[in-house]
N, CA, C and O atoms as CSV, one atom per row, in Angstrom:
chain,resi,resn,atom,element,x,y,z
A,1,UNK,N,N,-13.113,-7.409,21.288
A,1,UNK,CA,C,-12.216,-7.924,20.403
A,1,UNK,C,C,-11.675,-7.949,19.687
A,1,UNK,O,O,-11.951,-9.128,19.464
A,2,UNK,N,N,-10.951,-7.700,18.868
A,2,UNK,CA,C,-10.625,-7.682,17.850
A,2,UNK,C,C,-10.114,-9.309,17.447
A,2,UNK,O,O,-9.363,-9.953,18.178
A,3,UNK,N,N,-10.617,-9.773,16.281
A,3,UNK,CA,C,-9.370,-11.361,16.408
A,3,UNK,C,C,-8.847,-11.362,15.313
A,3,UNK,O,O,-9.284,-11.281,14.165
A,4,UNK,N,N,-7.325,-11.512,15.992
A,4,UNK,CA,C,-6.256,-11.582,14.747
A,4,UNK,C,C,-5.880,-12.546,13.988
A,4,UNK,O,O,-5.152,-12.276,13.034
A,5,UNK,N,N,-6.267,-13.834,14.218
A,5,UNK,CA,C,-6.758,-14.051,13.103
A,5,UNK,C,C,-7.463,-13.840,12.389
A,5,UNK,O,O,-6.997,-13.696,11.258
A,6,UNK,N,N,-8.828,-13.702,12.522
A,6,UNK,CA,C,-9.759,-13.297,11.168
A,6,UNK,C,C,-8.694,-11.967,9.866
A,6,UNK,O,O,-8.293,-12.198,8.725
A,7,UNK,N,N,-8.550,-10.547,10.794
A,7,UNK,CA,C,-8.017,-9.795,10.146
A,7,UNK,C,C,-6.919,-10.096,9.338
A,7,UNK,O,O,-6.662,-9.287,8.446
A,8,UNK,N,N,-5.768,-11.716,9.532
A,8,UNK,CA,C,-4.835,-11.626,8.815
A,8,UNK,C,C,-6.278,-12.842,7.435
A,8,UNK,O,O,-6.232,-12.284,6.338
A,9,UNK,N,N,-6.614,-13.261,7.413
A,9,UNK,CA,C,-7.379,-14.464,6.870
A,9,UNK,C,C,-6.810,-16.417,7.631
A,9,UNK,O,O,-6.700,-17.593,7.285
A,10,UNK,N,N,-6.667,-15.651,8.601
A,10,UNK,CA,C,-6.731,-17.481,8.927
A,10,UNK,C,C,-7.139,-18.070,10.254
A,10,UNK,O,O,-7.280,-17.375,11.260
A,11,UNK,N,N,-7.334,-19.439,10.220
A,11,UNK,CA,C,-8.180,-19.771,11.584
A,11,UNK,C,C,-6.816,-20.237,12.378
A,11,UNK,O,O,-5.651,-20.196,11.981
A,12,UNK,N,N,-7.487,-20.809,13.954
A,12,UNK,CA,C,-5.890,-20.159,15.077
A,12,UNK,C,C,-4.730,-21.786,15.348
A,12,UNK,O,O,-3.995,-22.217,16.236
A,13,UNK,N,N,-5.255,-22.274,13.767
A,13,UNK,CA,C,-3.996,-23.665,13.808
A,13,UNK,C,C,-3.221,-23.332,12.625
A,13,UNK,O,O,-2.739,-24.275,11.997
A,14,UNK,N,N,-3.044,-22.277,12.263
A,14,UNK,CA,C,-1.691,-21.518,11.639
A,14,UNK,C,C,-0.151,-21.642,12.277
A,14,UNK,O,O,0.437,-21.450,13.341
A,15,UNK,N,N,0.125,-22.127,10.804
A,15,UNK,CA,C,1.960,-22.194,12.245
A,15,UNK,C,C,2.289,-20.563,12.186
A,15,UNK,O,O,1.579,-19.564,12.074
A,16,UNK,N,N,3.404,-20.740,12.288
A,16,UNK,CA,C,4.100,-18.949,12.325
A,16,UNK,C,C,4.740,-18.746,10.541
A,16,UNK,O,O,5.013,-17.589,10.223
A,17,UNK,N,N,4.881,-19.487,9.826
A,17,UNK,CA,C,5.334,-19.630,8.156
A,17,UNK,C,C,4.028,-19.288,7.658
A,17,UNK,O,O,4.118,-18.774,6.543
A,18,UNK,N,N,2.296,-19.433,8.275
A,18,UNK,CA,C,1.157,-19.245,7.994
A,18,UNK,C,C,0.639,-17.574,8.344
A,18,UNK,O,O,-0.197,-16.953,7.687
A,19,UNK,N,N,1.178,-17.208,9.216
A,19,UNK,CA,C,1.580,-15.736,9.875
A,19,UNK,C,C,1.532,-14.812,9.120
A,19,UNK,O,O,0.767,-13.867,8.931
A,20,UNK,N,N,3.185,-15.481,8.348
A,20,UNK,CA,C,4.136,-14.622,7.389
A,20,UNK,C,C,3.630,-13.691,6.564
A,20,UNK,O,O,3.322,-12.543,6.245
A,21,UNK,N,N,3.764,-15.362,6.335
A,21,UNK,CA,C,2.626,-15.273,4.580
A,21,UNK,C,C,2.033,-14.294,4.785
A,21,UNK,O,O,2.413,-13.149,4.540
A,22,UNK,N,N,0.741,-14.724,5.398
A,22,UNK,CA,C,-0.748,-13.799,5.462
A,22,UNK,C,C,-0.460,-12.824,5.946
A,22,UNK,O,O,-1.495,-12.166,6.053
A,23,UNK,N,N,0.797,-12.013,6.531
A,23,UNK,CA,C,1.108,-10.385,6.317
A,23,UNK,C,C,1.245,-9.828,5.628
A,23,UNK,O,O,0.625,-8.829,5.264
A,24,UNK,N,N,2.991,-10.821,4.854
A,24,UNK,CA,C,2.948,-9.854,3.708
A,24,UNK,C,C,1.658,-10.235,3.159
A,24,UNK,O,O,0.889,-10.443,4.097
A,25,UNK,N,N,1.366,-10.328,2.575
A,25,UNK,CA,C,0.032,-10.114,1.836
A,25,UNK,C,C,-1.207,-8.736,1.640
A,25,UNK,O,O,-1.546,-7.971,0.737
A,26,UNK,N,N,-1.639,-9.030,3.258
A,26,UNK,CA,C,-2.688,-7.960,3.716
A,26,UNK,C,C,-1.789,-7.289,4.177
A,26,UNK,O,O,-2.327,-6.319,4.710
A,27,UNK,N,N,-0.457,-7.220,4.315
A,27,UNK,CA,C,0.270,-5.472,4.865
A,27,UNK,C,C,0.234,-4.807,3.197
A,27,UNK,O,O,-0.349,-3.725,3.131
A,28,UNK,N,N,0.886,-5.437,1.651
A,28,UNK,CA,C,0.835,-5.738,0.764
A,28,UNK,C,C,-0.301,-5.128,0.249
A,28,UNK,O,O,-0.054,-4.079,-0.346
A,29,UNK,N,N,-1.388,-5.433,0.289
A,29,UNK,CA,C,-2.332,-5.034,0.191
A,29,UNK,C,C,-3.130,-3.886,0.470
A,29,UNK,O,O,-3.722,-3.405,-0.497
A,30,UNK,N,N,-3.333,-3.123,2.029
A,30,UNK,CA,C,-3.104,-2.871,2.530
A,30,UNK,C,C,-2.253,-1.287,2.750
A,30,UNK,O,O,-2.731,-0.426,3.489
A,31,UNK,N,N,-1.169,-1.116,2.120
A,31,UNK,CA,C,-0.068,-0.040,2.877
A,31,UNK,C,C,-0.964,0.960,2.032
A,31,UNK,O,O,-1.803,0.803,1.144
A,32,UNK,N,N,-0.266,2.381,2.887
A,32,UNK,CA,C,-1.758,2.930,2.108
A,32,UNK,C,C,-1.093,3.820,0.635
A,32,UNK,O,O,-1.665,3.934,-0.449
A,33,UNK,N,N,-0.279,4.148,0.867
A,33,UNK,CA,C,1.028,4.256,-0.727
A,33,UNK,C,C,0.868,3.376,-1.460
A,33,UNK,O,O,1.723,3.057,-2.286
A,34,UNK,N,N,-0.268,2.775,-1.330
A,34,UNK,CA,C,-0.212,1.480,-2.282
A,34,UNK,C,C,-2.073,1.251,-2.470
A,34,UNK,O,O,-2.533,0.429,-3.262
A,35,UNK,N,N,-2.494,1.681,-2.041
A,35,UNK,CA,C,-4.422,1.218,-1.765
A,35,UNK,C,C,-4.732,3.133,-1.313
A,35,UNK,O,O,-4.233,3.758,-0.377
A,36,UNK,N,N,-5.639,3.594,-2.298
A,36,UNK,CA,C,-6.269,4.616,-2.044
A,36,UNK,C,C,-6.774,4.945,-0.863
A,36,UNK,O,O,-6.542,6.029,-0.328
A,37,UNK,N,N,-7.960,3.476,-0.052
A,37,UNK,CA,C,-9.259,3.738,-0.003
A,37,UNK,C,C,-9.221,4.088,1.207
A,37,UNK,O,O,-8.164,4.095,1.839
A,38,UNK,N,N,-10.540,4.485,1.795
A,38,UNK,CA,C,-10.321,6.183,3.076
A,38,UNK,C,C,-10.329,4.840,4.049
A,38,UNK,O,O,-10.554,5.148,5.219
A,39,UNK,N,N,-10.107,3.222,3.800
A,39,UNK,CA,C,-9.970,2.620,6.084
A,39,UNK,C,C,-8.710,2.140,5.693
A,39,UNK,O,O,-8.432,1.750,6.827
A,40,UNK,N,N,-7.514,1.781,4.911
A,40,UNK,CA,C,-6.332,1.400,3.636
A,40,UNK,C,C,-5.063,1.085,5.378
A,40,UNK,O,O,-4.638,-0.013,5.737
A,41,UNK,N,N,-4.685,2.983,6.348
A,41,UNK,CA,C,-4.542,3.506,7.114
A,41,UNK,C,C,-4.971,2.763,7.872
A,41,UNK,O,O,-4.204,1.801,7.863
A,42,UNK,N,N,-6.115,2.518,8.872
A,42,UNK,CA,C,-6.365,2.094,9.311
A,42,UNK,C,C,-6.307,-0.150,9.001
A,42,UNK,O,O,-5.545,-0.823,9.696
A,43,UNK,N,N,-6.958,-0.626,8.233
A,43,UNK,CA,C,-6.835,-1.205,7.639
A,43,UNK,C,C,-4.734,-2.493,8.011
A,43,UNK,O,O,-4.227,-3.511,8.482
A,44,UNK,N,N,-4.507,-1.112,7.232
A,44,UNK,CA,C,-2.454,-2.180,7.501
A,44,UNK,C,C,-2.644,-1.907,9.072
A,44,UNK,O,O,-2.402,-2.915,9.737
A,45,UNK,N,N,-3.160,-0.369,10.100
A,45,UNK,CA,C,-2.515,-1.294,11.293
A,45,UNK,C,C,-3.219,-2.387,11.860
A,45,UNK,O,O,-2.645,-3.189,12.597
A,46,UNK,N,N,-4.457,-2.480,11.561
A,46,UNK,CA,C,-4.786,-3.927,12.226
A,46,UNK,C,C,-3.728,-5.271,11.734
A,46,UNK,O,O,-3.135,-6.015,12.515
A,47,UNK,N,N,-3.698,-5.319,10.598
A,47,UNK,CA,C,-2.641,-5.914,10.213
A,47,UNK,C,C,-1.721,-5.929,10.916
A,47,UNK,O,O,-1.647,-6.987,11.542
A,48,UNK,N,N,-0.942,-5.226,11.125
A,48,UNK,CA,C,0.862,-5.020,11.891
A,48,UNK,C,C,-0.020,-4.871,13.135
A,48,UNK,O,O,-0.125,-3.645,13.115
A,49,UNK,N,N,-0.655,-5.219,14.094
A,49,UNK,CA,C,-1.115,-5.264,15.339
A,49,UNK,C,C,-0.976,-6.681,15.811
A,49,UNK,O,O,-0.461,-7.100,16.847
A,50,UNK,N,N,-1.746,-7.549,14.483
A,50,UNK,CA,C,-1.551,-9.010,14.910
A,50,UNK,C,C,-0.861,-9.902,14.230
A,50,UNK,O,O,-1.008,-11.105,14.448
A,51,UNK,N,N,0.215,-9.305,13.069
A,51,UNK,CA,C,0.805,-9.853,12.880
A,51,UNK,C,C,2.290,-9.407,14.710
A,51,UNK,O,O,3.310,-10.015,15.035
A,52,UNK,N,N,1.885,-8.661,15.096
A,52,UNK,CA,C,2.378,-8.502,16.132
A,52,UNK,C,C,2.787,-9.590,17.608
A,52,UNK,O,O,3.583,-10.136,18.372
A,53,UNK,N,N,1.724,-9.344,17.234
A,53,UNK,CA,C,0.810,-10.646,18.149
A,53,UNK,C,C,1.183,-12.445,17.981
A,53,UNK,O,O,1.697,-13.387,18.584
A,54,UNK,N,N,0.584,-12.123,16.858
A,54,UNK,CA,C,0.679,-13.789,16.290
A,54,UNK,C,C,2.053,-14.750,15.700
A,54,UNK,O,O,2.217,-15.969,15.640
A,55,UNK,N,N,3.068,-13.394,15.245
A,55,UNK,CA,C,4.081,-13.903,14.848
A,55,UNK,C,C,4.925,-14.251,16.731
A,55,UNK,O,O,5.525,-15.274,17.058
A,56,UNK,N,N,4.688,-13.155,17.505
A,56,UNK,CA,C,5.653,-13.298,19.412
A,56,UNK,C,C,4.504,-14.529,19.538
A,56,UNK,O,O,3.322,-14.662,19.221
A,57,UNK,N,N,5.843,-15.587,20.373
A,57,UNK,CA,C,4.870,-16.994,20.649
A,57,UNK,C,C,4.017,-16.437,22.438
A,57,UNK,O,O,2.816,-16.269,22.647
A,58,UNK,N,N,5.194,-16.279,23.442
A,58,UNK,CA,C,4.256,-15.426,24.471
A,58,UNK,C,C,3.164,-15.235,24.308
A,58,UNK,O,O,2.150,-15.620,24.890
A,59,UNK,N,N,3.512,-14.045,22.724
A,59,UNK,CA,C,1.574,-13.047,22.910
A,59,UNK,C,C,0.991,-14.208,22.588
A,59,UNK,O,O,0.178,-14.690,23.377
A,60,UNK,N,N,1.332,-14.935,21.247
A,60,UNK,CA,C,0.140,-15.180,20.712
A,60,UNK,C,C,-0.829,-16.552,21.897
A,60,UNK,O,O,-2.035,-16.746,22.054
A,61,UNK,N,N,0.472,-17.280,22.545
A,61,UNK,CA,C,-0.051,-17.891,23.943
A,61,UNK,C,C,-1.303,-16.947,24.769
A,61,UNK,O,O,-2.302,-17.516,25.208
A,62,UNK,N,N,-1.153,-15.832,24.873
A,62,UNK,CA,C,-1.829,-15.074,25.735
A,62,UNK,C,C,-2.955,-14.803,25.579
A,62,UNK,O,O,-3.939,-14.903,26.312
A,63,UNK,N,N,-2.704,-14.192,23.883
A,63,UNK,CA,C,-4.162,-13.975,23.411
A,63,UNK,C,C,-5.508,-14.961,23.336
A,63,UNK,O,O,-6.716,-14.756,23.450
A,64,UNK,N,N,-4.496,-16.399,23.029
A,64,UNK,CA,C,-5.100,-17.974,22.649
A,64,UNK,C,C,-6.321,-18.007,23.971
A,64,UNK,O,O,-7.548,-18.033,24.070
A,65,UNK,N,N,-4.442,-17.975,25.376
A,65,UNK,CA,C,-5.977,-17.934,26.211
A,65,UNK,C,C,-6.762,-17.203,26.525
A,65,UNK,O,O,-7.579,-17.639,27.337
A,66,UNK,N,N,-6.902,-15.939,26.123
A,66,UNK,CA,C,-8.070,-14.872,26.254
A,66,UNK,C,C,-8.776,-15.312,25.435
A,66,UNK,O,O,-9.538,-15.726,26.309
A,67,UNK,N,N,-9.228,-15.606,24.587
A,67,UNK,CA,C,-10.334,-16.192,23.374
A,67,UNK,C,C,-10.682,-16.607,24.586
A,67,UNK,O,O,-11.319,-16.115,25.518
A,68,UNK,N,N,-9.832,-18.169,24.276
A,68,UNK,CA,C,-10.674,-19.272,25.026
A,68,UNK,C,C,-11.662,-18.323,27.049
A,68,UNK,O,O,-12.717,-18.264,27.680
A,69,UNK,N,N,-10.546,-17.968,27.049
A,69,UNK,CA,C,-11.209,-16.687,28.375
A,69,UNK,C,C,-12.860,-16.445,28.619
A,69,UNK,O,O,-13.772,-16.681,29.412
A,70,UNK,N,N,-12.547,-15.789,27.322
A,70,UNK,CA,C,-13.496,-14.480,26.947
A,70,UNK,C,C,-14.814,-15.671,26.135
A,70,UNK,O,O,-16.024,-15.523,26.312
A,71,UNK,N,N,-14.441,-16.342,25.615
A,71,UNK,CA,C,-15.645,-17.389,24.449
A,71,UNK,C,C,-16.050,-18.214,26.500
A,71,UNK,O,O,-17.280,-18.171,26.472
A,72,UNK,N,N,-15.709,-18.763,27.828
A,72,UNK,CA,C,-15.990,-19.587,28.307
A,72,UNK,C,C,-16.926,-18.938,29.930
A,72,UNK,O,O,-17.670,-19.428,30.780
A,73,UNK,N,N,-16.120,-17.185,29.548
A,73,UNK,CA,C,-16.722,-16.849,31.054
A,73,UNK,C,C,-17.821,-15.960,30.700
A,73,UNK,O,O,-18.583,-15.577,31.588
A,74,UNK,N,N,-18.042,-15.448,29.007
A,74,UNK,CA,C,-19.883,-14.430,28.686
A,74,UNK,C,C,-19.911,-14.956,27.003
A,74,UNK,O,O,-20.003,-14.249,25.999
A,75,UNK,N,N,-19.801,-16.378,27.103
A,75,UNK,CA,C,-20.438,-17.369,25.933
A,75,UNK,C,C,-21.663,-15.645,25.494
A,75,UNK,O,O,-21.433,-14.973,24.489
A,76,UNK,N,N,-22.921,-15.264,26.564
A,76,UNK,CA,C,-23.746,-14.969,25.175
A,76,UNK,C,C,-22.916,-13.379,24.472
A,76,UNK,O,O,-23.380,-12.960,23.411
A,77,UNK,N,N,-21.867,-12.689,25.050
A,77,UNK,CA,C,-21.427,-11.522,24.347
A,77,UNK,C,C,-20.913,-12.397,23.744
A,77,UNK,O,O,-21.594,-12.593,22.737
A,78,UNK,N,N,-19.807,-13.269,23.794
A,78,UNK,CA,C,-19.362,-13.494,22.846
A,78,UNK,C,C,-19.670,-14.197,21.634
A,78,UNK,O,O,-18.965,-14.208,20.624
A,79,UNK,N,N,-21.097,-14.961,21.846
A,79,UNK,CA,C,-21.725,-14.774,20.953
A,79,UNK,C,C,-22.750,-13.006,19.426
A,79,UNK,O,O,-22.931,-12.685,18.251
A,80,UNK,N,N,-22.967,-12.648,20.759
A,80,UNK,CA,C,-22.639,-11.289,19.924
A,80,UNK,C,C,-21.930,-10.719,18.514
A,80,UNK,O,O,-22.013,-10.460,17.313
A,81,UNK,N,N,-21.446,-10.744,19.291
A,81,UNK,CA,C,-19.166,-10.420,18.605
A,81,UNK,C,C,-19.260,-10.899,17.850
A,81,UNK,O,O,-19.005,-10.370,16.768
A,82,UNK,N,N,-19.880,-12.800,17.973
A,82,UNK,CA,C,-19.374,-13.212,16.480
A,82,UNK,C,C,-20.243,-13.006,15.248
A,82,UNK,O,O,-19.876,-12.854,14.083
A,83,UNK,N,N,-22.055,-13.047,15.995
A,83,UNK,CA,C,-22.681,-12.760,15.124
A,83,UNK,C,C,-22.377,-11.547,14.702
A,83,UNK,O,O,-21.705,-11.895,13.731
A,84,UNK,N,N,-22.347,-10.319,14.674
A,84,UNK,CA,C,-21.895,-8.802,14.448
A,84,UNK,C,C,-20.484,-8.937,13.484
A,84,UNK,O,O,-20.292,-8.285,12.458
A,85,UNK,N,N,-19.838,-9.634,13.887
A,85,UNK,CA,C,-18.424,-9.197,13.111
A,85,UNK,C,C,-18.557,-10.234,11.538
A,85,UNK,O,O,-17.979,-9.980,10.482
A,86,UNK,N,N,-19.675,-11.651,11.860
A,86,UNK,CA,C,-19.320,-12.291,10.655
A,86,UNK,C,C,-21.130,-12.525,9.831
A,86,UNK,O,O,-21.427,-12.754,8.658
A,87,UNK,N,N,-21.738,-12.394,10.689
A,87,UNK,CA,C,-23.291,-12.764,9.776
A,87,UNK,C,C,-23.772,-11.460,8.782
A,87,UNK,O,O,-24.090,-11.261,7.610
A,88,UNK,N,N,-23.535,-10.397,10.596
A,88,UNK,CA,C,-24.047,-9.464,10.063
A,88,UNK,C,C,-23.998,-8.496,8.439
A,88,UNK,O,O,-24.768,-7.714,7.880
A,89,UNK,N,N,-22.774,-9.024,8.163
A,89,UNK,CA,C,-22.272,-8.173,7.093
A,89,UNK,C,C,-22.395,-9.103,6.425
A,89,UNK,O,O,-21.311,-9.164,5.845
A,90,UNK,N,N,-23.337,-10.377,5.890
A,90,UNK,CA,C,-23.382,-11.058,4.463
A,90,UNK,C,C,-25.091,-10.340,4.674
A,90,UNK,O,O,-25.496,-9.739,3.679
A,91,UNK,N,N,-25.867,-10.381,5.657
A,91,UNK,CA,C,-27.267,-9.914,5.922
A,91,UNK,C,C,-27.375,-8.929,4.491
A,91,UNK,O,O,-28.405,-8.301,4.250
């Protein structure tokens, strides 16, 4: 499961204004017309998807509920994903 908050560089308490601002910044930096990096198109699509979910109140609520449920239903798998996503790149 991708973390839309991390994609936009936000925490889960971000307001709609924060989401819009982060989307504009990330979309601008990852837009394939402006960024020649090979990963730019994929990152740009991820930013668009994150904005689509987090900017819609109903989709965001469902996403947040699913995040909480995953943490409670499968704590070992969630811990493994957190470790791989956040800590492995640092090591």
